[in-house]
C-alpha positions, 0 to 999 in steps of 0.5 A: 457086813451085809447092809440091810439084810435081815436073817430069820434063821437060827444062827450057830453059837459063834454067830455075831450080832451088832445091835445099836451100840452094843457089840455082841459075840454069841457064846451061848447056845443057838439063838435067833437073830434079834428082830430089828438087829443087823446080823454081821459076818464081821463083828466089830469086836472080834475084827478089832481083836484079830486086827490088833492081835494080828491073828485070824477072826477064828482064833479071836473067837476061839480065844474069847470062848476059852476066856469065857468058859475057863472063867465060868468054870472057876466061878462055878467052883467058888473061885475069884477069877482075874484077867491081869490088867483087866479085872476080877470076877467073883460070885456075888454075895448080895442077898438072894430071893427065896428061890435061891436065885439072884434078884432080877436087877442084880448080877450074879457076878461082881467085877472089880476093875484092875488098876491098868484097866481103870487107868485106861478108862480114866475111872480114877482121875487125879490122885486116886492112889487109894482106889488104885491100891485097893483095886490092885490088891483085889486083883492080886488076891484072885484064886485063878488067873486067866492067861494064854495057857488056861485059854489054850487048855479050854479051846483044845487044838488050833490055838497057840499059846502066843495067839492066845496071849495076843487075843487076850491083849486084843480083848482088853484093848478093844473093850477099852476102846469100845467103853471109851466110846460109850458102847456096851460090850456083850458076850452073850451068855457070859455077860456085858460090860458098860460104863455107868455113872455113880452119883456122889454119895455120903457114907461112914467108915465102918471102923471109925464111923467117920462120915465119908463123902464120895464124889461122883464117878464113872464105874464099869458095870458088869451084868452076868449073862443067863448061862453064867448066872445059871452056872454059879447059882 
């Protein structure tokens, strides 16, 4: 990492930014360095994936791009998309404004945590069996599953199936570690992952009308990036 260096030029779509507690890999079109940020040649996210997977940083970037592009295409087609042991993406059904675009504070894509990812982040402490079963059911109902074969198909030549599998596992592990440290993981253009505190609340069972009290808990927040939002709108 070039300590203290500031780059004023426009970087390629695979350049990386490290800005505060946000780890970002640029998957969108060319974008200039954010003022005040530090441009890094070795992104912590990509480096962590490469290190844990035992693959090159170039292959780690290829796999991330393949994951993002495969997921975006499936969502644009109206499919629900799951990355096993991580989570399921689906186009949001929230109310849209008169222009047909997602409201400013809403994400165009919903994200449901799969049980293994939720357990690694300790999102369902104690018994939590009902929530885990519900999460598992959603992940199993996905129309498209992102696996090594699909990632390789998106990246073309240069990435083996074995390395794609290692990269996906490394991505899940690196994201888990970053979120557990309170960081935000961002794939520019695709979206960002962060931990959000949900306050305790009272609701009603839609079937019985019985009052239900939900305890405060941590949830994974996914905010779709500009390019992903545009693709699904």
